[in-house]
Structures are given as C-alpha cells and as structure tokens.
C-alpha positions, 0 to 999 in steps of 0.5 A: 477476515478484514485487515485492521490497522493497529497502533503497533503499526504507527510510524509516529506521524499522522500523515503516514499513518493515515495513508497506511490506513487508507491502503489497508482499507483498499486491500480489504475492498480488493479482498472482498471483490476477489471473494465476490468474483467482482472483476470490475470492483477489483480493477477499480480498487487496484487503480485506486490502490495504485494511485494511493501508493503513488501519493504515499511514495511521494509523501515518503520521498518528501519526508526523506528529503527533509530528514536527509534519509536514504529511502529504498525505492526498489520495493516501491517499483516492484509493487507498482509493476505487479499491480500493473501486471495484475490489471493487464491480466484481468483486462486481457482475460475479460474478467476471468479469474486466474488462479493467482488472483484467487489464491495469492493476490490478497495475501500478497498485498497484505504481506507486502504492506505489512513488510513495507510498514514494519521494515521500510517506514518504521526505519523513519520512526525514530526521526519522525518522533522527534517532530510533532505527530501532525508534522508535514514536510514542505 
C-alpha cells in the first residue's frame, strides 16, 4: 500500500513539506522494487533517497541556524549509516535479497520518516509558522 503524504504531516513550510513528499515518493519506489525483487531499481532508489536526505538535512540545518534552533543530528547519521549498510549488503550479495530487506526495510524507512517528521521536524513548526509558508532561509 502506497505511503501518502497528508496535511497533518505539514510542518508549516513549503520547502520542508516538498522535501518530505519527495522522500515519501522514494520510499514508495523502494517498496515497489522490493515487491518486484528488482535489486537494481532498489539500489538506484536508495542512492536517490540518500541524496535527497542529505539535501533535506542541509535544509533543516539552514533553518536551524536562522532560527537559532537546536537540531538533533544523531538520527540523521544513524539513517545514513543504515542506508549505506543496506547498499553495501545488496551490492555484496550481487542482487540476492536478504530476509531483512524483504521483511523489514520498507517498514523501517516508513517508520523512520514518520518519526522524523512528527518528532524532529514538527518541533520547528511553531517557529516556521511565524514566517510565510514559502519562506526559505539564506
């Protein structure tokens, strides 16, 4: 079942909401690749997801700097390490699927992103809402 962005996930800023929507779309692509057992598509989606995450983390850092907001970074590095581990495993196994990827990975990514949005990014919502929805930090 597709992971769909809903209005209650809005953090009050167009740039951050758009990045979240893109990450959700990439999780859907990864889930489809797992379902179809398409290792090449999964590896490509993981790479793109990792790149989008890095951009998102940089965006959040810019907001945090502008708002003088303390931004926790531990979960960011944890997920980047997890994504690298999964890419390494898929490449080492030459496309063979481990039980972890098949049974746990899509749910892990969904849960991580939902927690990231609702716990970390929502913490900035009150500050973000004091600015126009399309505000972008410099």
